[in-house]
N, C-alpha and C positions, 0 to 999 in steps of 0.2 A: 493334450489339446490344449490348443491360446486362449485364452480367456479372452473375449471382445472388449472386454471390461479394462482388462491389462495392456490390451493394445492403446486404451482413449488415455492412460492415465500415463504412459510409456516417457511422451515427450516431456512432465512433469519430473519425472526421475531420472532421466538423464539424457547428457548431451556429449555425445561420442565418450560413451563413457565416464563424463565427468557431471556432475550434480548441474542439473538447471536453474539452481538458485543457490545463493550465496546464505542468505538468512530465509526461513520462514516466511516473514512478513510480507520478502516481496513474490513469491506465488500466492500470498492472500490480498495483498494490495491488487493486483491483475484483476483476481477471482473479483474483486468488491467492484472494480471498474465493468468489468462483464458485465455484471451481474445489476447495477443500476445502466446499464446501456441496456439490458433484454428488456426492464423493467420499465425500462421509460424516462428516467428521470433527466436523461439529458441524450441527445443522439452519438452515433457512432463518427458521424464525421466531428462534432464538438468536445469529443474525447481528442482526437487527432488532432483537430486544432491547437487545442490545449496542452499535449503533449508537447506537440513541435515549437510552441513558443516556451514551452518550460527550458528544453532541451538547446532552444539559441539561444535564452538569458543567460543559460547554466555556460555555455559555448564563450559567449562575449563578456562573463566575468573572467574567464580564464580557467574555470575547474576541470579538473580531467576528465579526460573520456573514459572511462570504464564504468564497468558492473555498480560501484557504487553510486555515483552521477547519476549514474540512468536512473535506479530507481527510487533515489531521488528526488530528480524530476518527475516520475510517477507518481508518487506520491503528491507531491506538492501541487500538480497538474489534478491530483481528483482532487482534492479539498480546497483546490480553487472549483470546480466544478461543483461540489456538494454546496460549498458554500453560497451560491449564484445559481443555483437550482433546489434550495432547500430551503427551508424554515431554520438547518442552522448554519451561525456564522464563523467567521474564522477568527473569531475571540473565543468561540463555547469552544471550538476544537483547539486550539490554541491551551486556555484551560484544561482541558482534558487529556492533553498529551503530558502537561505538567505532573498532573494529577496521578498520571499512570507512570511517569517516570519518577516519581516520590516515594510509590508503591512498591516499583521495582529496587530502587536504594534500600528501601528498608527493611525487605525481603530476606532473610538468611538464605544461601547457597543450599537449591536442591528441595525447598519451601514454595507450594504454593502462591505466584501472585495475588494478592488481593485487590482488589480497591475499594475504597470508603465512599458509601455513599455521602451524603448529605445527612439522610437519617443518620447512618451511624455516627459521624462525627462528634 
């Protein structure tokens, strides 16, 4: 018997037998954007406008038209909307991204990545 939940998740699992996303973060960034729209942080039209603008900027800068570029635009649009619709500013997001990158680079392969909090530092 076909489970209704598996039908709902199937679009995330594959497209034409191929993975829908190259990296887990690509699915996560879309899920975060959808959750923020559903919870009213910004509207679906604001999300659409921001993503469209990020894609236009990417194209005008000569970026390749591929999945990696698309998801980088998704991330840029989401970060911009969060910065303009919440108390989290772009500088804070950039700092946190650098913290995660440093944590990732200093973590031995196969070990969980742990982000040090200010209390641990």
